[in-house]
C-alpha positions in Angstrom: 0.0 0.0 0.0 1.5 3.4 -1.0 1.8 6.3 1.5 -0.4 9.1 0.4 -1.4 12.6 1.2 -5.0 13.7 1.7 -7.1 16.1 -0.3 -9.7 18.5 1.3 -12.2 18.2 -1.6 -11.6 20.9 -4.2 -9.4 23.2 -2.1 -6.4 24.4 -4.0 -2.8 24.0 -2.9 -1.7 26.4 -0.2 1.9 27.3 -1.1 4.7 29.2 0.5 8.3 29.3 -0.9 9.6 25.7 -0.8 6.4 24.1 0.5 3.3 23.1 -1.4 1.0 20.6 0.2 -2.6 19.7 -0.1 -4.5 20.5 3.1 -4.2 17.8 5.7 -7.5 16.3 6.9 -7.4 17.7 10.4 -6.9 21.2 9.1 -10.6 21.4 8.2 -12.2 18.3 9.8 -13.8 18.6 13.2 -15.5 15.7 15.0 -18.4 14.5 12.9 -17.6 16.8 10.0 -19.0 15.8 6.6 -18.9 17.5 3.2 -20.2 15.8 0.1 -20.6 16.8 -3.5 -21.8 15.0 -6.6 -18.6 13.0 -6.9 -16.8 13.1 -3.6 -17.3 12.9 0.1 -15.1 14.0 3.0 -16.1 12.6 6.3 -15.0 11.8 9.8 -16.2 8.4 10.9 -18.4 8.5 14.0 -19.4 5.2 15.7 -21.8 7.0 18.0 -23.7 8.5 15.1 -22.9 6.4 12.1 -23.9 7.7 8.7 -24.6 6.0 5.4 -23.4 7.8 2.3 -25.0 7.2 -1.1 -23.6 7.3 -4.6 -26.2 6.3 -7.2 -27.6 2.9 -6.3 -24.6 2.3 -4.0 -24.2 3.1 -0.3 -21.2 3.0 1.9 -20.2 3.4 5.6 -16.9 3.8 7.4 -16.4 3.1 11.1 -13.8 4.7 13.4 -12.0 1.3 13.6 -11.5 1.5 9.8 -14.1 -0.9 8.4 -15.3 0.3 5.0 -18.4 -1.4 3.6 -20.1 -1.0 0.2 -23.6 -2.1 -0.5 -25.9 -2.5 -3.5 -29.1 -3.3 -1.8 -29.8 -5.9 -0.6 -26.3 -7.2 -0.9 -23.0 -6.1 0.7 -20.4 -6.2 -2.2 -17.3 -5.1 -0.3 -16.1 -5.1 3.3 -12.5 -4.1 3.8 -10.2 -2.5 6.5 -8.6 0.9 6.1 -5.5 0.2 8.1 -4.9 2.2 11.2 -7.5 4.8 10.3 -7.3 7.8 12.7 -8.6 10.8 10.8 -10.8 11.9 8.0 -11.8 9.7 5.0 -12.0 11.1 1.4 -13.9 9.1 -1.2 -14.0 10.1 -4.9 -16.2 8.5 -7.5 -16.0 8.3 -11.3 -18.8 9.7 -13.4 -20.4 6.3 -13.9 -19.8 5.2 -10.3 -17.9 2.1 -11.5 -14.6 3.3 -10.0 -13.8 4.9 -6.7 -10.8 5.8 -4.6 -10.5 6.1 -0.8 -7.9 8.2 1.0 -7.2 8.3 4.7 -4.6 9.0 7.4 -3.2 6.8 10.2 -2.2 9.8 12.3 -4.1 13.0 11.4 -2.3 15.9 9.8 1.2 14.5 10.6 0.5 10.8 10.0 1.0 8.6 7.0 -1.6 8.8 4.3 -3.0 6.0 2.1 -5.1 5.6 -1.0 -6.8 2.5 -2.4 -8.6 2.3 -5.8 -11.5 -0.1 -6.6 -13.4 -1.1 -9.8 -17.1 -2.2 -9.6 -18.5 -4.5 -12.3 -22.1 -5.6 -11.4 -21.7 -6.8 -7.8 -18.1 -7.6 -8.1 -15.5 -5.2 -6.6 -11.8 -5.5 -7.5 -8.9 -3.5 -6.0 -6.6 -2.1 -8.7 -3.1 -0.7 -8.2 -3.7 2.3 -10.5 -1.0 4.5 -8.9 2.1 2.4 -9.3 3.5 4.0 -12.5 2.9 7.6 -11.5 4.3 7.0 -8.0 7.4 5.4 -9.4 7.9 8.2 -11.9 7.7 10.9 -9.2 9.9 8.9 -6.8 12.6 8.6 -9.4 13.1 12.4 -9.4 11.9 13.4 -5.9 12.2 11.2 -2.9 12.3 11.7 0.9 14.7 9.1 2.3 13.4 9.6 5.8 9.7 9.5 5.3 8.9 8.5 1.7 6.7 10.4 -0.7 3.0 11.1 -0.6 0.3 10.3 -3.1 -3.4 11.2 -3.1 -6.4 10.6 -5.3 -7.8 14.1 -6.2 -10.7 12.9 -8.3 -11.7 11.6 -11.8 -11.4 13.4 -15.0 -14.9 13.8 -16.6 -13.6 13.8 -20.2 -11.1 11.0 -20.3 -12.2 9.0 -17.2 -8.7 9.2 -15.9 -7.8 9.0 -12.2 -6.2 12.3 -11.1 -3.4 11.7 -8.7 -1.3 14.3 -6.7 2.2 13.3 -5.7 4.3 15.3 -3.2 7.4 15.1 -1.0 6.5 14.8 2.7 6.5 18.5 4.0 9.0 18.3 6.8 12.6 19.6 7.1 14.2 16.2 7.1 13.1 15.7 3.5 15.6 18.3 2.4 15.3 20.9 -0.4 12.5 19.0 -2.1 10.1 19.2 0.9 6.6 19.7 -0.2 7.4 19.5 -3.9 4.1 18.7 -5.7 3.1 17.4 -9.1 0.0 15.6 -10.5 -0.8 12.9 -13.0 -3.8 11.8 -15.0 -3.6 8.0 -15.2 -5.6 5.2 -16.9 -7.2 3.4 -13.9 -7.1 -0.1 -15.4 -3.3 -0.3 -15.7 -1.9 3.0 -14.4 -0.6 4.2 -17.7 0.2 8.0 -17.5 -2.0 10.0 -19.8 -0.8 13.5 -18.6 1.8 14.8 -16.3 1.1 18.2 -14.6 3.5 20.5 -12.7 2.1 22.5 -9.8 1.0 25.5 -11.8 -0.7 23.3 -14.3 -2.5 21.3 -11.6 -3.7 24.5 -9.9 -5.2 25.5 -13.2 -6.7 22.1 -13.7 -8.2 22.1 -10.2 -9.9 25.5 -10.7 -11.7 24.2 -13.8 -12.3 20.7 -12.5 -13.5 21.0 -8.9 -14.4 17.7 -7.1 
């Protein structure tokens, strides 16, 4: 599983010289916070007041212990653990609701971040490693030996159906001169082939015209 950084829905990058990171989940997420749009949902799991989130004919829940369940009534079609979940969860859906990506943290704003990508065909759900190629490309040029690099699923491109990934160097001083360096990729979800590579300026422009 690849270490990843979290996206606060369609918020743009907050940058200062030498540091450009997507907002961390705890920066905007209070206990019980939820914000959903047509294609994404940012939530804080709450076992005392559990919520069910709907996407087309699908529904899903996330517990504080990290259990993610997906249902197409009356059947549960996925039950999986989000390892060491301890902060917000961000779920982004493709236009046809046949692909989705889940991003979460194991330690709030300063923890490690993770993303998993799934494909739905009828009632069958398969996890796909859509990020491998983009992550490897970024790592070959920018790598924090102490902490590793971060990767997040920003959303899905409505025109191409590509998964939009944001890669960045962990934003701490022990990562050296590259700390917080950020780029983005549009990848083919089925095999991770890179369709487009964006620098930070290009991604900011993309995010403005493609809010999630």
